[in-house]
DOTIPA-12649 format. One line per 10 residues: number of its first residue (from 1); their letters; for each residue x, y, z of N, C-alpha, C. Coordinates in steps of 0.02 Angstrom, whole numbers, plus 50000, padded with zeros to 5 digits. Each point is the difference from the previous one (the first is absolute). Layout:
<pts>
NUM	A	X Y Z X Y Z X Y Z  ...
</pts>
This chain:
<pts>
1	XXXXXXXXXX	49753 50714 49984 49946 50012 50048 49981 49935 50034  49981 50005 50063 49979 49940 50037 49925 50000 50012  49971 49940 49994 49929 49989 50013 49995 49941 50049  49965 50010 50055 49989 49947 50048 49926 49980 49999  49987 49936 49990 49932 49973 49999 49985 49974 50070  49952 50030 50033 49985 49982 50070 49925 49988 50008  49981 49978 50059 49930 49987 50015 49995 49942 50048  49942 49988 50027 49991 49943 50045 50014 49935 49962  50029 49950 50032 50008 49935 49966 49933 49974 49974  50002 49964 49946 49942 49972 49966 49956 50053 49966
11	XXXXXXXXXX	50031 50057 49985 49964 50053 49965 50008 49997 49925  50046 49959 49975 50013 49997 49929 50064 50035 49980  50044 50014 50049 50062 50035 49984 50044 49960 49952  49999 49934 50005 50042 49959 49955 49974 50004 49929  49935 49995 49991 49971 50003 49932 50015 50069 49969  49993 50053 50039 50015 50067 49974 50073 50004 49981  50044 49973 50041 50072 50000 49985 50015 49963 49936  49969 49943 49990 50011 49963 49938 49979 50040 49939  49944 50037 50006 49977 50042 49945 50048 50057 49988  50025 50031 50053 50049 50054 49992 50062 49976 49964
21	XXXXXXXXXX	50022 49940 50017 50061 49973 49970 49991 49981 49927  49938 50001 49975 49988 49988 49929 50022 50059 49958  50013 50058 50033 50021 50060 49964 50076 50000 49992  50023 50021 49942 50072 49996 49986 50041 50055 50035  49967 50044 50039 50037 50051 50037 49996 49990 50075  49969 49946 50023 49988 49991 50072 50026 49933 50024  50034 50002 50058 50024 49939 50032 49985 50005 50075  49951 49960 50022 49982 49999 50071 50021 49933 50029  50044 50001 50049 50022 49939 50033 49950 49979 50053  50002 49936 50019 49949 49973 50044 50029 49983 50069
31	XXXXXXXXXX	49984 50043 50049 50015 49987 50070 50074 49981 50012  50043 50046 49979 50072 49988 50010 50028 50041 50058  49956 50036 50036 50019 50035 50062 50049 50057 49989  49988 50042 49951 50043 50058 49990 50001 50045 50061  49947 49999 50038 49996 50044 50058 50051 49983 50053  50028 49939 49997 50050 49980 50049 50060 50046 50000  50014 50033 49944 50058 50044 49997 49991 50059 50048  49938 50014 50019 49987 50054 50047 50001 49976 50072  49996 49935 50009 49991 49972 50068 50064 49974 50031  50051 49988 49960 50060 49967 50026 50064 50040 49990
41	XXXXXXXXXX	49993 50065 49995 50060 50043 49997 50044 49987 49940  49971 49980 49945 50040 49988 49940 50019 49928 49989  49997 49959 50052 50014 49929 49992 49939 49966 49969  50012 49959 49949 49944 49964 49969 50002 49928 50024  49940 49975 50015 49994 49932 50028 49941 49966 49966  49992 49936 50014 49941 49963 49980 49983 50005 49926  49937 50016 49986 49976 50002 49931 50039 50050 49958  50012 50059 50028 50034 50052 49961 50070 49978 49983  50035 49970 50047 50067 49975 49986 49998 49947 49945  49954 49952 50006 49994 49948 49949 49983 50030 49932
51	XXXXXXXXXX	49956 50048 49999 49979 50032 49938 50060 50033 49965  50037 50041 50037 50058 50034 49970 50054 49951 49979  50011 49948 50040 50051 49951 49984 49982 49962 49937  49937 49979 49994 49979 49962 49941 50008 50040 49936  49995 50066 50005 50003 50042 49940 50067 50035 49993  50049 49980 50039 50067 50028 49994 50006 50072 50020  49956 50023 50044 50001 50070 50020 50025 50013 50070  50016 49947 50038 50018 50011 50070 50067 50036 50007  50049 49980 49961 50066 50032 50005 49996 50073 49979  49962 50014 49948 49992 50069 49978 49966 50042 50054
61	XXXXXXXXXX	49951 49970 50033 49965 50036 50054 50049 50015 50057  50039 49950 50020 50048 50011 50055 50051 50054 49983  50023 49999 49938 50050 50050 49979 49970 50070 50002  49939 50007 49979 49968 50066 50001 49988 50024 50071  49980 49955 50045 49989 50018 50069 50065 50022 50033  50054 49963 49987 50064 50018 50029 50025 50068 49975  49984 50015 49937 50024 50063 49971 49960 50060 50024  49935 49992 50008 49958 50058 50015 49962 49996 50066  49998 49941 50032 49965 49992 50063 49926 50020 49995  49970 49986 49944 49929 50015 49990 49966 49937 49973
71	XXXXXXXXXX	49980 49953 50044 49975 49935 49979 49940 50004 49952  49952 50042 50015 49940 50002 49958 50018 50025 49930  50043 50051 49996 50021 50025 49935 50039 49947 49962  50043 49963 50035 50038 49946 49969 49954 49946 49973  49948 49983 50039 49954 49949 49976 49961 50024 49939  49980 50062 50000 49964 50027 49942 50044 49995 49937  50063 50016 50006 50045 49996 49942 50007 49928 49975  50009 49953 50047 50008 49930 49980 49936 49973 49970  49943 50016 50029 49936 49975 49974 49985 50029 49931  50020 50063 49989 49990 50030 49934 50039 49961 49948
81	XXXXXXXXXX	50061 49978 50018 50040 49960 49953 49969 49931 49990  49975 49969 50053 49970 49934 49995 49937 50002 49957  49961 50052 50008 49936 50006 49963 50010 50022 49928  50058 50028 49983 50012 50026 49933 49986 49946 49947  49973 50022 49943 49989 50069 49977 49933 50030 50021  49964 49969 50045 49935 50025 50020 50009 50057 50050  49976 50060 49984 50013 50059 50043 49956 50003 50063  49944 49964 50000 49955 50001 50058 50006 49933 50035  50020 50001 50063 50008 49938 50036 49975 50010 50072  49990 49944 50034 49977 50005 50069 49988 49931 50028
91	XXXXXXXXXX	49957 49997 50050 49988 49937 50034 49926 49995 50019  49974 49941 49994 49933 49984 50027 50011 49968 50068  49968 50029 50051 50007 49972 50066 49942 50024 50044  49952 49956 50015 49944 50022 50043 50023 50024 50068  50056 49976 50025 50024 50019 50066 50019 50074 50003  50008 50033 49942 50018 50070 49999 49941 50047 50011  49939 49974 50001 49942 50043 50003 50002 50049 50059  50029 49979 50056 50003 50043 50059 50068 50035 50007  50042 49996 49949 50067 50030 50005 50015 50048 49943  49949 50033 49976 50011 50046 49944 50047 50056 50017
101	XXXXXXXXXX	49997 50027 50060 50044 50055 50018 50074 49977 50000  50013 49939 50023 50068 49975 49998 50025 49995 49928  49958 49976 49956 50019 49994 49929 50011 50069 49969  49961 50048 50020 50009 50068 49974 50069 50027 50017  50023 49984 50060 50067 50024 50020 50055 49964 49962  49992 49936 49988 50052 49962 49967 49998 50004 49924  49940 50013 49973 49991 50002 49927 49961 50064 49983  50033 50058 50008 49965 50063 49987 49974 50004 49929  49938 50024 49994 49969 50005 49934 49965 49937 49978  50002 49947 50041 49965 49938 49983 49925 50010 49999
111	XXXXXXXXXX	49967 49959 49960 49927 50000 49997 49974 49934 50029  49939 50003 50027 49971 49941 50032 49933 49983 49966  49995 49938 49979 49938 49974 49971 49967 49958 50054  49948 50026 50030 49968 49968 50057 49939 49962 49974  50004 49933 50002 49947 49958 49974 49949 49988 50055  49937 50014 49984 49945 49992 50048 49950 49950 49970  49977 49955 50043 49952 49949 49979 49944 49997 50052  49942 49977 49980 49945 49991 50047 50025 49962 50062  49996 50030 50059 50028 49968 50060 49966 49934 50016  49938 49990 49977 49967 49936 50012 50035 49945 49962
121	XXXXXXXXXX	50024 50015 49941 50037 49951 49961 50070 49988 50029  50032 50054 50024 50066 49993 50030 49996 49955 50062  49952 50013 50044 49994 49961 50061 49988 49927 49983  49954 49988 49954 49987 49930 49980 50063 49966 49975  50039 50036 49960 50061 49971 49971 50052 49987 50054  50004 50043 50051 50047 49989 50055 49982 49938 50041  49936 49982 50001 49977 49942 50038 50001 49936 49959  49997 50008 49934 49990 49942 49956 50055 49948 50006  50060 50022 50014 50057 49954 49999 50026 49983 50070  49961 50011 50051 50025 49990 50068 50015 49927 50015
131	XXXXXXXXXX	49968 49954 49965 50012 49928 50011 50043 49969 49945  50029 50042 49957 50039 49974 49944 50065 49969 50025  50018 49940 49975 50065 49970 50019 50059 50041 49975  49989 50045 49953 50054 50042 49974 50014 50060 50045  49957 50012 50049 50008 50058 50044 50064 49994 50041  50035 50057 50007 50060 50001 50041 50001 50065 50040  50050 50006 50043 50005 50059 50042 50009 50064 49962  50027 49996 49939 50011 50061 49961 49936 50027 49969  49947 49961 50001 49936 50023 49971 49961 50037 50054  50026 50059 50018 49972 50038 50055 49928 50021 49988
141	XXXXXXXXXX	49981 50004 49937 49934 50025 49982 49945 49947 50008  50018 49937 50005 49950 49948 50011 49977 50006 50073  49935 50008 50009 49974 50011 50067 49951 49944 50020  49992 49991 50065 49957 49948 50026 49931 50024 50020  49991 50066 50003 49935 50027 50020 49983 50062 49959  49936 50015 49997 49977 50060 49965 50029 50062 50033  50002 50001 50066 50026 50059 50036 50073 50013 49982  50040 49947 49997 50070 50009 49982 50007 50025 49928  49959 49974 49955 50005 50019 49930 49979 50072 49989  49945 50021 50030 49978 50069 49990 50047 50048 50035
151	XXXXXXXXXX	50030 49979 50055 50050 50042 50033 50059 50015 49955  50021 49950 49961 50055 50010 49953 49981 50051 49947  49939 49995 49973 49978 50047 49949 49996 50071 50029  49972 50007 50059 49995 50066 50032 50068 50031 50009  50048 49960 50021 50068 50026 50009 50030 50023 49934  49993 49959 49949 50030 50016 49935 49968 50061 49968  49936 50010 50011 49965 50055 49968 50005 50066 50038  50035 50001 50055 50007 50062 50038 50023 50059 49959  50052 49993 49957 50024 50057 49961 49948 50029 49952  49948 49963 49983 49951 50024 49953 49954 50053 50031
161	XXXXXXXXXX	50003 50007 50065 49957 50048 50033 50023 50072 49990  50060 50010 49973 50024 50067 49983 50028 49998 49929  49976 50044 49958 50021 50001 49930 50072 50024 49993  50037 49969 49955 50069 50020 49985 50008 50002 49925  50036 50051 49976 50009 50008 49928 50038 49943 49967  50042 49965 50039 50041 49947 49970 49966 49931 50005  49937 49998 50023 49964 49937 50006 49942 49998 49950  50001 49950 49957 49944 49989 49953 49963 49937 50023  49935 50007 50011 49960 49943 50022 49972 49964 49939  50012 49936 49998 49975 49958 49946 49952 49949 50029
171	XXXXXXXXXX	49938 50003 49979 49951 49950 50024 50007 49936 49959  50010 49946 50035 50011 49935 49968 49943 49983 49954  49939 50012 50021 49942 49981 49959 49998 50038 49934  50018 50064 50003 50002 50041 49939 50056 49976 49955  50057 49984 50029 50057 49976 49961 49982 49934 49965  49970 49953 50035 49983 49936 49971 49951 50008 49942  49953 50046 50008 49950 50010 49947 50030 50038 49941  50044 50047 50013 50028 50043 49946 50075 50011 50014  50042 49949 49992 50070 50008 50019 50037 50054 49962  49992 50002 49934 50037 50049 49961 49980 50072 50019
181	XXXXXXXXXX	49934 50013 50001 49977 50068 50015 50021 50021 50070  49998 49954 50047 50018 50016 50069 50074 50019 50005  50044 49960 49970 50071 50015 50003 50019 50060 49958  49967 50008 49943 50013 50060 49959 49986 50063 50038  49946 50000 50039 49982 50059 50039 50052 50014 50055  50021 49948 50035 50048 50009 50054 50067 50026 49973  50021 49974 49942 50067 50018 49974 49997 50055 49947  49942 50032 49992 49994 50051 49948 50046 50060 50012  50016 50013 50063 50044 50057 50015 50069 49990 49970  50019 49938 49987 50065 49986 49969 49993 49980 49927
191	XXXXXXXXXX	49941 50013 49971 49986 49985 49929 50013 49926 49984  49982 49956 50046 50009 49928 49990 49932 49968 49988  49997 49961 49947 49938 49963 49985 50018 49926 49995  49952 49959 50017 50013 49928 50005 49972 49962 49940  50035 49947 49979 49974 49958 49945 49941 49959 50026  49944 50004 49967 49938 49970 50026 50004 49924 50004  50018 49968 49946 49995 49927 49999 50045 49967 50052  50060 50026 50008 50047 49968 50046 49975 50000 50072  49956 50047 50017 49976 50004 50068 49954 49941 50017  49971 49969 49950 49954 49945 50012 50035 49933 49995
201	XXXXXXXXXX	50062 49999 49978 50036 49938 49992 50023 49972 50068  50018 49938 50001 50032 49971 50060 50070 50030 50005  50020 50019 50060 50064 50031 50011 50045 49957 50044  50064 50006 49989 50048 49966 50043 50000 50033 50069  50027 49964 50049 50006 50028 50067 50047 50060 49997  49986 50054 50037 50046 50057 50002 50068 49979 50026  50050 50038 49980 50070 49987 50020 50007 50008 50075  50025 49948 50034 50006 50001 50072 50062 49961 50022  50003 49984 50064 50057 49962 50026 49983 49926 49995  50039 49963 49960 49984 49929 49990 49930 49992 49971
211	XXXXXXXXXX	49964 49952 50024 49931 49991 49975 49951 49991 50058  50020 50020 50061 49959 49986 50058 49935 50039 50002  49994 50052 49961 49938 50038 50000 49944 49963 49964  50018 49958 49952 49950 49964 49960 50003 49924 50010  50057 49974 50018 50009 49927 50004 50034 49982 50066  49983 49941 50024 50037 49970 50055 50007 49926 49986  50061 49977 50008 50015 49930 49986 49978 49980 49929  50007 50048 49953 49986 49986 49930 49927 50004 49980  49955 50011 50047 49928 50002 49983 49975 50072 50008  49955 50022 49956 49972 50067 50007 49958 50006 50064
221	XXXXXXXXXX	50006 50055 50033 49960 50011 50060 49926 50007 49980  49954 49971 50039 49930 50002 49980 49971 50069 49993  50026 50049 50037 49975 50068 49995 50034 50040 49945  50045 49968 49961 50032 50034 49945 49982 49969 49932  49963 49946 50000 49983 49966 49938 49965 50047 49952  49953 50040 50026 49962 50046 49956 50045 50052 49968  50057 50016 50032 50045 50050 49972 50037 49975 49939  49999 49935 49988 50033 49972 49941 49951 49987 49944  49939 50025 50007 49947 49992 49950 49981 50068 49972  49966 50002 49943 49977 50064 49973 49953 50035 50049
231	XXXXXXXXXX	49998 50066 49996 49955 50039 50043 49928 49983 49984  49961 49990 50052 49928 49989 49992 49963 50064 50018  49958 50024 49954 49966 50064 50012 49947 49995 50054  49978 49940 50016 49950 49991 50053 50024 49945 50047  50042 50016 50049 50024 49949 50046 49943 49968 50039  50004 49937 50016 49946 49968 50037 49994 50028 50071  49939 50006 50024 49989 50020 50069 49985 49939 50042  50019 50001 50063 49992 49942 50044 49955 50019 50059  49964 49952 50027 49961 50015 50061 50047 50017 50057  49975 50037 50048 50041 50021 50056 50022 49940 50041
241	XXXXXXXXXX	50064 50000 50017 50026 49950 50047 49984 50023 50071  49978 49955 50041 49979 50017 50068 49948 50056 49999  49948 49990 49959 49951 50053 49987 49965 50025 50063  49996 49959 50052 49965 50021 50061 50044 50040 50048  50063 50007 49984 50047 50036 50043 49979 50074 50004  49989 50027 50059 49979 50070 50005 50052 50050 49974  50062 49978 49992 50052 50045 49974 49986 50020 49928  49957 49963 49965 49982 50020 49933 49967 50069 49998  49971 50022 50056 49971 50068 50003 50054 50052 49989  50060 49988 50027 50056 50046 49988 50020 50001 49927
251	XXXXXXXXXX	49997 49941 49968 50017 49996 49929 49950 50040 49959  49936 49991 50015 49948 50036 49964 50006 50075 50010  50017 50021 50060 50009 50072 50013 50058 50028 49959  50054 49962 49995 50057 50021 49960 49981 50003 49926  49962 49951 49978 49977 49999 49930 49958 50061 49985  49956 50018 50047 49958 50060 49989 50041 50063 49999  50049 50004 50045 50041 50060 50004 50038 50013 49936  50020 49946 49965 50039 50008 49938 49959 49989 49938  49933 50005 50007 49957 50000 49941 49984 49933 49971  50006 49946 50038 49985 49934 49974 49930 49977 50021
261	X	49964 50039 50040 49931 49984 50019 49957 50061 49989
</pts>
């Protein structure tokens, strides 16, 4: 079975993924671009190519595609072998939040864990690192204005306006306060329960392509440092960045709409 962890960037998708990977039946990869198999007619490029090559699965994928001409099915078979013996596997990728229908076509029967966080905290976090020397062009979620940041959240949350049976909404704040109970509830349909203590431990970075998701030039990225520490049940809150910006009214409206005000 496949599980995709999605949500607006800075929602806590990485922390949730690390907790999921603490279970001996679950393997969630980190932003390896599995969706590319749907976008390039079976040809794998970039992150997905590097991912399959690093794990010795590229040749097997090519052979399956040549035999059956069904790229998504071939990728599912190869990923099942790579994730073995863990029967539940998938990918964490905030960029998938607006592409659930595409994933449904390529990964029929997949489930989606949609992580939601107070949009006021998301916007602040998107602005917090705008002047960081570690920022690069690939950090699309780092924004320079409140309007740009809330626009990203609004776009990502579009699918939440219509309920779907394959989408489970996980509130970040509830997860942080009660990680075991929150995950046990989400995965109860598959009779999966999580070990309590391991959820509070420091976790390694999720399996990804190289180490660019957590490190650059050998140093941990400033926005990933907290992911290498134990879960804190009460994350610190920060004052609003650019608090006088009128775009904060849009953020507050979104917070009210989703029950945060």
